[in-house]
C-alpha positions in Angstrom: -14.0 -8.1 -38.0 -13.4 -11.5 -36.7 -9.7 -10.6 -36.4 -10.8 -7.4 -34.4 -12.6 -9.8 -31.9 -9.4 -12.1 -31.8 -7.7 -9.3 -30.8 -10.1 -7.7 -27.9 -10.7 -11.4 -26.7 -6.5 -11.8 -26.5 -5.8 -9.1 -25.0 -8.9 -9.4 -22.1 -7.3 -13.0 -21.6 -3.9 -11.4 -21.3 -5.0 -9.2 -18.9 -6.6 -11.5 -16.5 -3.6 -13.6 -16.5 -1.7 -10.9 -15.2 -3.6 -8.1 -13.7 -5.7 -9.3 -10.8 -6.5 -7.3 -7.3 -5.2 -8.3 -4.1 -6.0 -8.0 -0.7 -3.6 -5.9 1.5 -1.7 -7.4 4.4 -1.4 -5.8 7.8 2.1 -4.5 8.5 1.5 -4.2 12.5 4.4 -1.9 13.2 4.2 -3.8 16.9 4.9 -7.1 15.9 8.0 -6.2 13.8 11.9 -6.9 14.8 13.7 -3.2 15.4 17.6 -3.0 15.8 19.6 -0.3 16.8 19.0 2.4 18.3 19.5 5.9 16.9 18.2 8.0 19.3 19.5 8.9 23.0 19.1 6.9 26.6 15.9 9.3 27.3 14.4 8.8 23.8 14.9 5.7 22.2 14.5 5.5 18.3 14.1 2.3 15.9 12.8 2.1 12.6 12.5 -0.5 9.6 12.2 0.6 6.2 11.2 -1.5 2.8 7.5 -2.6 5.6 5.6 -3.2 2.3 7.9 -5.5 0.6 8.0 -7.9 3.9 4.7 -8.0 4.5 3.8 -9.0 1.0 2.1 -6.1 -0.4 4.1 -6.4 -4.1 1.3 -4.0 -5.5 1.8 -1.5 -3.3 5.5 -1.6 -3.3 5.9 -1.4 -7.0 3.3 2.0 -6.4 5.8 3.3 -3.5 8.6 2.8 -5.4 7.0 4.4 -9.0 5.8 7.9 -6.5 9.1 8.3 -4.9 7.6 7.6 -1.5 8.7 5.2 1.5 7.0 3.8 4.4 8.8 3.4 7.4 7.9 1.9 10.2 8.8 3.2 13.9 9.2 2.6 17.5 10.0 5.5 19.4 10.4 4.6 23.6 10.0 8.1 25.7 12.3 7.1 28.4 12.2 11.2 29.8 10.3 13.3 32.1 8.7 15.1 28.8 6.0 15.1 26.5 7.3 14.3 22.9 5.6 15.9 20.0 6.3 15.2 17.0 6.5 18.2 14.7 6.5 20.1 17.7 9.4 19.6 20.0 10.6 16.6 18.0 11.1 15.4 14.4 12.5 12.9 12.2 15.7 13.5 10.6 18.2 12.2 7.4 20.9 13.6 7.0 20.7 16.4 9.9 17.7 17.8 7.8 13.8 17.1 9.1 12.5 14.8 6.7 8.7 16.2 5.8 6.4 13.3 6.8 3.1 12.9 4.5 -0.1 12.1 5.9 -2.2 8.7 5.0 -4.6 11.1 2.7 -1.2 12.2 0.9 0.3 8.6 1.0 -3.1 6.9 -0.3 -3.5 9.3 -2.7 -0.4 8.5 -4.5 0.0 4.8 -3.4 -3.0 2.2 -4.3 -4.5 0.3 -6.5 -6.6 1.6 -9.4 -9.8 -0.1 -8.4 -11.3 1.5 -11.9 -8.8 -0.1 -14.2 -9.9 -3.5 -13.5 -13.4 -2.2 -15.9 -11.1 -3.5 -19.0 -12.4 -7.2 -18.2 -15.9 -5.8 -19.6 -13.8 -6.5 -22.8 -14.1 -10.3 -22.4 -17.9 -9.7 -22.6 -18.0 -10.7 -26.5 -16.7 -13.9 -25.2 -18.5 -17.0 -26.5 -18.2 -20.6 -26.0 -19.5 -23.2 -29.0 -20.5 -26.5 -27.9 -20.9 -29.3 -30.6 -23.1 -32.1 -29.8 -23.0 -34.4 -33.1 -23.5 -32.5 -35.7 -25.3 -29.3 -34.0 -23.0 -26.5 -32.5 -24.8 -24.5 -29.4 -23.1 -21.1 -28.7 -23.1 -19.8 -25.1 -22.2 -16.0 -24.7 -20.3 -16.6 -21.5 -18.6 -13.6 -21.8 -21.9 -11.5 -20.4 -21.4 -13.3 -17.5 -17.4 -13.5 -17.2 -16.6 -10.3 -17.9 -18.9 -8.0 -15.5 -18.0 -10.3 -12.5 -14.4 -10.2 -13.0 -14.7 -6.3 -13.3 -16.9 -6.1 -10.2 -14.9 -9.1 -7.8 -11.8 -7.0 -8.7 -12.9 -3.8 -8.5 -14.3 -4.5 -5.0 -11.3 -6.7 -3.6 -9.0 -3.4 -5.3 -11.4 -0.6 -3.0 -11.5 -3.0 -0.1 -7.5 -3.3 -0.3 -6.9 0.6 -0.7 -9.4 1.3 2.5 -7.9 -1.3 4.7 -4.5 0.4 3.7 -5.6 3.6 4.6 -6.7 3.0 8.0 -3.5 1.2 8.9 -1.9 4.1 8.0 -4.5 6.4 10.1 -4.0 4.3 12.9 -0.6 4.7 13.4 0.3 7.8 12.3 2.6 9.7 14.0 1.7 13.4 12.7 0.9 15.5 15.9 1.7 12.4 18.6 2.1 13.1 21.7 4.0 10.3 23.2 4.0 10.7 26.9 6.8 9.9 29.9 7.5 6.2 29.7 5.1 5.6 26.7 6.2 3.4 23.5 4.5 4.2 20.8 4.6 1.9 17.4 4.2 4.0 13.8 3.9 4.5 10.3 5.4 7.2 8.5 5.1 8.1 4.5 8.8 10.1 3.5 9.0 11.2 0.2 12.3 11.5 -1.8 14.3 9.5 1.0 17.8 8.5 0.1 17.7 5.6 2.5 20.4 7.6 4.4 20.1 7.1 8.2 17.0 8.2 10.4 17.4 9.8 13.4 14.6 11.5 16.3 15.9 15.3 17.2 14.2 16.6 20.3 14.2 20.1 21.3 12.2 20.6 24.8 
């Protein structure tokens, strides 16, 4: 029993050192530097990839890679006299074929921190602290406080970060977004199975 208890405590301690929930750092596509224009004089289109990595969201970037989803920041400047609506008279293309843009819900269902996994911190519950004073040894069950406290803190952090991520994706979603003449729009799009070939914007107004 003692060996089993030691193994549990060692595993819990290892988890504590290697896996903690992180906060979400906003990408803020309107503050990014965009270079190049793969559009036309009438409609300028530029983009930036790897934005989760460059914004410091390592956990989300790892999930992005694991699920073969790419979050791309885009800037569209409508210099034409016509309205542009993605999914109606405009589409983002890769290798001359329209890419399938994922909804914020579809993205967050795959790219998120697993809040429930932090319940494993409850494995720290058996942790004890022994203090010797003279010839007397007092034992304190500190795990009853540490385990639940760390677990709840990480669950709260992960849930809050996931919510912030989803909120930014929704705020800058370009699905069915109408861009007025003379308007500049910044967005975040999620693309499945993106090969990192050049993205272009095709219009048909």
